[in-house]
C-alpha positions, -999 to 999 in steps of 0.1 A, spaced: -46 267 9 -79 268 -10 -70 299 -29 -43 272 -47 -73 249 -59 -82 258 -93 -103 229 -106 -114 193 -88 -84 178 -106 -62 195 -81 -83 176 -54 -80 142 -68 -49 119 -71 -51 83 -97 -26 61 -94 -24 28 -117 9 6 -119 14 -33 -124 43 -55 -120 45 -91 -126 58 -113 -101 77 -147 -110 59 -166 -76 24 -181 -71 -5 -159 -62 -3 -173 -23 37 -163 -20 29 -132 -35 0 -122 -14 16 -131 15 45 -109 6 22 -78 2 10 -85 37 43 -83 51 57 -54 26 27 -31 41 30 -48 73 63 -55 94 88 -51 63 75 -15 51 98 9 48 111 39 32 128 43 -3 158 48 19 155 15 38 142 33 71 117 10 88 79 27 89 68 3 120 37 -3 100 11 -28 115 -16 -44 91 -44 -68 102 -55 -87 75 -91 -91 79 -122 -69 71 -123 -36 90 -85 -45 103 -64 -12 105 -33 -3 91 -11 21 109 22 31 119 29 20 154 56 43 171 55 26 205 38 41 239 2 46 222 16 68 199 14 66 158 -6 74 126 -38 58 115 -35 53 81 -65 31 74 -89 3 72 -94 -30 52 -122 -23 33 -118 -58 14 -99 -87 16 -98 -119 -6 -71 -143 -4 -49 -144 -27 -65 -121 -48 -78 -88 -34 -66 -64 -6 -84 -28 -7 -78 -5 18 -93 30 29 -84 57 47 -64 89 48 -27 73 45 0 92 47 -20 128 47 -24 148 76 -53 170 62 -84 160 45 -76 134 23 -96 101 20 -83 71 -2 -88 37 -15 -59 12 -26 -64 -18 -42 -41 -48 -47 -55 -73 -77 -36 -101 -80 -41 -129 -109 -24 -158 -123 -6 -154 -154 19 -171 -172 50 -178 -151 38 -162 -121 13 -135 -104 4 -101 -123 -5 -70 -94 -26 -46 -106 -23 -17 -81 -50 13 -78 -45 44 -56 -74 66 -61 -79 96 -39 -102 133 -31 -88 161 -11 -61 183 -4 -27 168 -11 1 190 -7 27 187 -39 57 175 -22 29 146 -12 19 146 -51 54 141 -64 63 118 -40 34 90 -37 39 75 -70 77 64 -61 70 55 -32 42 27 -43 68 18 -71 93 12 -45 66 -8 -24 57 -30 -57 93 -35 -62 100 -51 -27 66 -69 -29 80 -86 -60 117 -94 -46 104 -108 -16 81 -128 -35 104 -141 -57 130 -149 -35 141 -187 -24 145 -171 14 111 -169 24 113 -133 47 72 -141 57 65 -124 90 37 -144 112 8 -119 106 -23 -121 130 
């Protein structure tokens, strides 16, 4: 593995995306929590069985039942309804540390979500190619849920 690393850039990941949502800050933030948690799914529509504890230090993890699963990270910062920041290994099964930030701000006609994923560590080429697509898909689902007239909000504890 180490022989494939040619520079520090090979160990770094930086993704920034923005999405405009035609919904209030509050509704958009609740949709964000839902989509990271109970409604999180693959781009193909398969549930990831994710849990999010939306408080400082809260866990973000995949619950496979019977005390099995995958730890993705901890809530580093939360300021409802404008900020959610998570730090952890996320999807990687290698030495990998991520910081994921969702910053929400009011704009004319709705909310702007500014998303950033910064990471350092070993990331397979397969993950590197898929990660940007995965985040885009998640942002799209957040937007769809927030803009929907039918609330899908889960009761988050």
